[in-house]
C-alpha positions as CSV (number, residue, x, y, z in Angstrom):
1,M,36.4,-24.8,35.4
2,R,37.5,-27.4,32.9
3,R,35.1,-30.0,34.2
4,H,32.1,-27.8,33.2
5,R,33.2,-27.4,29.6
6,P,31.5,-30.6,28.3
7,L,28.2,-29.4,29.9
8,I,28.5,-26.0,28.2
9,G,29.1,-27.7,24.9
10,L,26.0,-29.8,25.3
11,V,23.9,-26.7,26.1
12,V,25.3,-24.9,23.0
13,A,24.6,-27.9,20.8
14,A,21.1,-28.3,22.2
15,C,20.3,-24.6,21.5
16,A,21.7,-25.0,17.9
17,F,19.4,-28.0,17.5
18,V,16.3,-26.3,19.0
19,A,16.4,-23.1,16.8
20,P,15.8,-24.8,13.4
21,A,13.3,-27.2,14.9
22,S,11.1,-24.3,16.1
23,S,11.2,-22.9,12.6
24,Q,10.3,-26.3,11.1
25,S,7.3,-26.6,13.4
26,Y,6.0,-23.1,12.3
27,P,3.2,-22.2,12.8
28,N,1.9,-23.8,16.0
29,R,-0.3,-21.0,17.3
30,P,-2.4,-18.2,15.8
31,I,-0.7,-15.5,13.7
32,R,-1.4,-11.8,14.2
33,L,-1.8,-9.7,11.1
34,V,-1.5,-6.0,12.0
35,V,-3.4,-3.6,9.7
36,P,-2.3,0.0,10.6
37,F,-5.6,1.5,9.3
38,A,-9.2,1.6,10.4
39,A,-11.5,-1.4,10.4
40,G,-13.8,-1.3,7.4
41,G,-11.4,0.5,5.1
42,A,-9.9,-0.9,1.9
43,V,-6.7,-2.3,3.4
44,D,-8.7,-3.8,6.3
45,T,-11.1,-5.5,3.9
46,V,-8.3,-7.0,1.9
47,G,-6.5,-8.1,5.0
48,R,-9.5,-10.0,6.3
49,I,-10.1,-11.7,2.9
50,V,-6.5,-12.7,2.6
51,A,-6.0,-13.7,6.2
52,A,-8.9,-16.2,6.1
53,K,-7.5,-17.9,3.1
54,M,-3.9,-17.9,4.4
55,A,-5.1,-19.8,7.4
56,E,-5.9,-22.9,5.3
57,P,-2.3,-23.8,4.2
58,L,-0.8,-22.6,7.4
59,G,-3.1,-24.6,9.6
60,Q,-3.5,-21.8,12.1
61,P,-5.9,-18.8,12.4
62,V,-4.6,-15.5,11.0
63,I,-6.2,-12.8,13.1
64,V,-6.4,-9.2,11.8
65,E,-5.6,-6.5,14.4
66,N,-6.2,-2.9,13.6
67,R,-3.5,-0.6,15.1
68,T,-4.3,2.8,13.7
69,G,-2.7,6.3,14.0
70,A,0.1,8.5,12.7
71,G,-0.5,7.5,9.0
72,G,0.2,3.9,9.7
73,N,3.3,4.4,11.7
74,I,1.8,3.1,15.0
75,G,0.9,-0.3,13.5
76,A,4.2,-0.5,11.7
77,D,6.1,0.2,14.9
78,T,4.2,-2.6,16.7
79,V,5.5,-5.1,14.1
80,A,9.0,-3.6,14.0
81,K,9.4,-4.3,17.7
82,S,7.8,-7.7,17.7
83,P,9.8,-11.0,17.9
84,P,11.0,-12.1,14.5
85,D,9.2,-15.5,14.8
86,G,6.5,-15.1,12.1
87,Y,3.6,-14.6,14.5
88,T,3.3,-10.9,14.0
89,L,3.0,-9.6,10.4
90,L,2.3,-6.2,8.8
91,L,-0.1,-5.6,5.9
92,T,0.4,-2.1,4.7
93,T,0.4,0.1,1.6
94,S,3.0,1.8,-0.5
95,G,2.8,4.6,2.0
96,H,5.4,2.5,3.9
97,A,7.9,3.5,1.2
98,I,7.0,7.2,1.7
99,T,7.5,7.4,5.4
100,P,11.3,7.7,5.5
101,S,11.2,10.8,3.2
102,L,8.0,12.4,4.7
103,Y,8.6,12.3,8.5
104,R,11.5,13.9,10.4
105,T,11.5,11.2,13.0
106,V,10.0,7.7,13.0
107,P,10.4,5.1,15.8
108,Y,11.5,2.5,13.4
109,D,13.6,2.0,10.2
110,A,11.3,1.2,7.3
111,V,14.0,-0.8,5.6
112,K,16.2,-2.3,8.3
113,D,13.4,-3.3,10.7
114,F,11.4,-5.3,8.2
115,T,11.6,-8.2,5.9
116,P,9.5,-8.0,2.7
117,V,7.4,-11.1,2.3
118,S,5.1,-10.6,-0.7
119,Q,3.2,-7.9,-2.6
120,V,-0.4,-8.9,-2.0
121,L,-2.1,-6.7,-4.7
122,A,-1.7,-3.7,-7.0
123,T,-4.1,-0.8,-7.0
124,T,-4.7,1.4,-10.0
125,F,-5.4,5.1,-9.3
126,V,-7.9,7.2,-11.2
127,L,-7.7,10.9,-12.0
128,V,-11.2,12.1,-11.4
129,A,-13.1,15.4,-11.6
130,S,-16.2,16.8,-9.9
131,P,-19.2,16.4,-12.2
132,K,-19.8,20.1,-11.6
133,L,-16.6,20.8,-13.6
134,P,-16.9,21.2,-17.5
135,V,-14.2,18.7,-18.3
136,H,-14.4,15.1,-19.5
137,T,-10.8,14.2,-20.5
138,V,-7.3,14.7,-19.2
139,D,-6.6,17.1,-22.0
140,E,-9.6,19.3,-21.0
141,A,-8.5,19.2,-17.4
142,V,-5.0,20.3,-18.2
143,G,-6.3,23.0,-20.5
144,L,-8.6,24.4,-17.9
145,A,-6.0,24.3,-15.2
146,K,-3.5,26.2,-17.4
147,S,-6.1,28.8,-18.1
148,K,-6.6,29.4,-14.4
149,P,-3.2,28.9,-12.8
150,G,-3.5,28.4,-9.0
151,K,-7.2,29.0,-9.1
152,L,-8.4,25.3,-9.1
153,N,-7.8,22.7,-6.4
154,Y,-7.5,19.0,-5.7
155,G,-8.1,16.9,-2.7
156,S,-6.2,14.0,-1.3
157,S,-6.5,11.5,1.6
158,G,-3.7,13.3,3.5
159,L,-0.4,15.2,3.3
160,G,2.2,12.9,1.8
161,A,-0.2,10.0,1.2
162,P,0.3,8.1,-2.1
163,L,-2.7,9.9,-3.6
164,H,-1.2,13.3,-2.8
165,L,2.2,12.3,-4.3
166,A,0.5,10.9,-7.4
167,M,-1.3,14.2,-8.0
168,E,2.0,16.1,-7.5
169,V,3.6,13.9,-10.2
170,F,0.6,14.7,-12.5
171,K,1.0,18.5,-11.8
172,H,4.7,18.4,-12.5
173,S,4.3,16.4,-15.7
174,A,1.4,18.4,-17.0
175,G,2.9,21.7,-16.1
176,I,-0.1,23.0,-14.1
177,D,-0.6,24.6,-10.7
178,L,-3.4,23.3,-8.4
179,L,-4.1,24.1,-4.7
180,H,-3.9,21.0,-2.5
181,I,-6.6,20.4,0.1
182,P,-5.9,17.4,2.4
183,Y,-8.7,15.3,3.9
184,R,-8.8,12.5,6.4
185,G,-9.4,9.5,4.1
186,D,-10.9,8.6,0.8
187,A,-14.6,9.0,1.8
188,P,-14.5,12.8,2.5
189,V,-12.5,13.3,-0.8
190,N,-15.3,11.5,-2.7
191,A,-17.9,13.6,-0.9
192,A,-16.1,16.8,-1.6
193,L,-15.8,15.9,-5.3
194,M,-19.5,15.2,-5.5
195,S,-20.5,18.5,-3.9
196,G,-18.0,20.5,-6.0
197,E,-16.0,21.5,-2.9
198,I,-12.9,20.3,-4.8
199,E,-12.4,20.1,-8.6
200,F,-9.9,17.2,-8.9
201,A,-8.4,14.2,-7.1
202,V,-6.5,11.0,-7.7
203,V,-8.5,8.2,-6.0
204,P,-7.9,4.5,-5.6
205,Q,-9.9,2.6,-8.2
206,S,-11.2,0.3,-5.4
207,T,-13.0,3.0,-3.5
208,G,-13.8,5.3,-6.4
209,L,-15.3,2.7,-8.7
210,P,-18.9,2.8,-7.2
211,F,-19.1,6.6,-7.5
212,I,-17.6,6.6,-11.0
213,K,-20.1,4.0,-12.2
214,A,-22.9,5.9,-10.5
215,G,-21.8,9.1,-12.3
216,S,-21.2,10.9,-8.9
217,I,-17.6,11.6,-9.9
218,R,-16.1,11.7,-13.4
219,A,-13.1,9.5,-14.4
220,L,-10.6,11.2,-16.7
221,G,-7.7,8.7,-16.8
222,V,-6.1,5.8,-15.0
223,T,-2.6,5.3,-13.9
224,G,-0.5,2.4,-15.1
225,T,0.6,1.2,-18.5
226,K,-2.8,-0.2,-19.7
227,R,-6.4,0.5,-19.3
228,S,-8.3,-1.1,-16.4
229,P,-10.5,-4.1,-17.2
230,V,-13.2,-2.6,-14.9
231,L,-13.0,0.8,-16.6
232,P,-12.2,-0.2,-20.2
233,D,-13.5,3.1,-21.6
234,V,-11.3,5.3,-19.5
235,P,-7.9,5.9,-21.1
236,T,-4.6,5.8,-19.3
237,I,-3.2,9.2,-18.4
238,A,-0.2,8.4,-20.6
239,E,-2.5,8.2,-23.6
240,A,-3.1,12.0,-23.1
241,G,0.6,12.6,-23.3
242,V,1.1,13.1,-19.5
243,T,3.9,10.8,-18.4
244,G,5.2,9.7,-15.0
245,L,2.1,8.1,-13.8
246,E,2.7,4.6,-15.3
247,I,2.6,3.4,-11.7
248,R,0.3,1.7,-9.3
249,S,0.1,1.5,-5.5
250,W,0.3,-1.7,-3.6
251,N,-0.6,-3.6,-0.5
252,G,2.2,-5.7,0.8
253,L,3.1,-8.1,3.7
254,F,6.1,-7.5,5.9
255,A,7.6,-9.5,8.8
256,P,10.0,-8.2,11.4
257,A,13.7,-8.1,10.4
258,G,15.5,-11.3,11.3
259,T,12.6,-13.6,10.6
260,P,14.1,-17.0,9.5
261,R,14.0,-17.5,5.8
262,E,12.0,-20.8,6.1
263,I,9.3,-19.0,8.0
264,V,9.2,-16.1,5.4
265,T,8.9,-18.7,2.7
266,A,6.0,-20.5,4.4
267,I,4.1,-17.2,4.8
268,Q,4.8,-16.2,1.2
269,K,3.6,-19.5,-0.1
270,A,0.4,-19.0,1.9
271,V,-0.1,-15.6,0.4
272,T,0.5,-16.9,-3.1
273,A,-2.0,-19.7,-2.5
274,A,-4.6,-17.2,-1.4
275,M,-4.1,-14.9,-4.3
276,V,-4.5,-17.7,-6.9
277,S,-7.6,-19.1,-5.3
278,P,-10.6,-18.4,-7.5
279,E,-12.8,-17.0,-4.7
280,V,-10.1,-14.5,-3.5
281,R,-9.2,-13.5,-7.0
282,E,-12.8,-12.8,-7.9
283,R,-13.3,-10.6,-4.8
284,I,-10.1,-8.7,-5.3
285,L,-10.7,-8.1,-9.0
286,A,-14.3,-7.0,-8.2
287,M,-12.8,-4.3,-5.9
288,G,-10.9,-3.0,-8.9
289,Q,-7.5,-4.3,-7.7
290,D,-5.1,-7.0,-9.1
291,P,-4.0,-9.9,-7.0
292,I,-0.2,-10.5,-7.0
293,G,1.4,-12.8,-4.5
294,N,5.0,-12.5,-5.7
295,T,8.3,-13.6,-4.1
296,P,10.2,-11.8,-1.3
297,E,12.9,-10.8,-3.7
298,E,10.4,-9.3,-6.2
299,F,8.6,-7.4,-3.5
300,D,11.9,-6.1,-2.0
301,A,12.9,-4.8,-5.4
302,L,9.6,-2.9,-5.8
303,F,9.8,-1.5,-2.3
304,K,13.3,-0.2,-2.7
305,S,12.4,1.3,-6.1
306,D,9.5,3.1,-4.6
307,L,11.6,4.4,-1.7
308,A,13.8,6.3,-4.3
309,R,10.9,7.4,-6.4
310,F,8.8,8.9,-3.6
311,A,11.9,10.6,-2.1
312,K,12.3,12.3,-5.5
313,V,8.7,13.3,-5.7
314,I,8.7,14.8,-2.2
315,E,11.8,16.8,-3.0
316,Q,10.4,18.1,-6.3
317,A,7.1,19.1,-4.7
318,K,8.9,20.8,-1.8
319,I,6.7,18.9,0.7
320,Q,7.8,19.8,4.2
321,R,8.6,17.0,6.5
322,L,6.1,16.1,9.2
323,D,6.9,15.8,12.9
């Protein structure tokens, strides 16, 4: 057996040499960017804009693949179970920080199975009302709801979605009682507002902006700590004295856990380059969203902060876990 030991040593040394070399040559083939939502939606649109620009510094195509279902869990699971080599990435929303508290069982661990790469953008939410409702401000909305406890309703894009939880924070902070009506996406929520089927909603600025500008739905207040540059006449919800909504949603990029640091850095640099490019910035800003492109450490801190925050909201709102 002893005469084989030099050969074993050579093999081990060779493996140790090959591993970093493969990282240094990254990427040498197309990269798959998994978007766990439908084609044509807000996240898919952003994914295709960013993917095209990321391809330039990386020198390889970045191909968007839509893997929909289970509130984004199917696409996330695909990436969680992919090799940690930088060739399969996940572009998802802050809903990824909600999943651990919302679902009883998930086929992956939202923290342990992923490596945060970069926050791509931030999305402001807008508290809106149906134009058929006689309210034009946050104060008027709160006053009307208090005069009719449990009689008014609001819509969201789904049980446990960021928009649902944002509205629950608003209810709790304002001390009002509204009936929740879940829909399958932003489009039916906007349609229900326009028809008067629902009275209120919190919608993403990116998808609600065209309807707000057309007067089809009425903006009452925006989330965040400052007014939106695309809705400068709409006050923040905090200006009306309702706190807790000084927050925004996000789209972020994750890699499978165990992806080498140098590969994560290469991807993050490509994201940053995309988000500072004038053409991408202009398109993102025109959608009512803010380009970010921060470091893995900054995004990881935001993600973990949101995990704790959403867990608290779900507990306070007594939202039952989903199967």
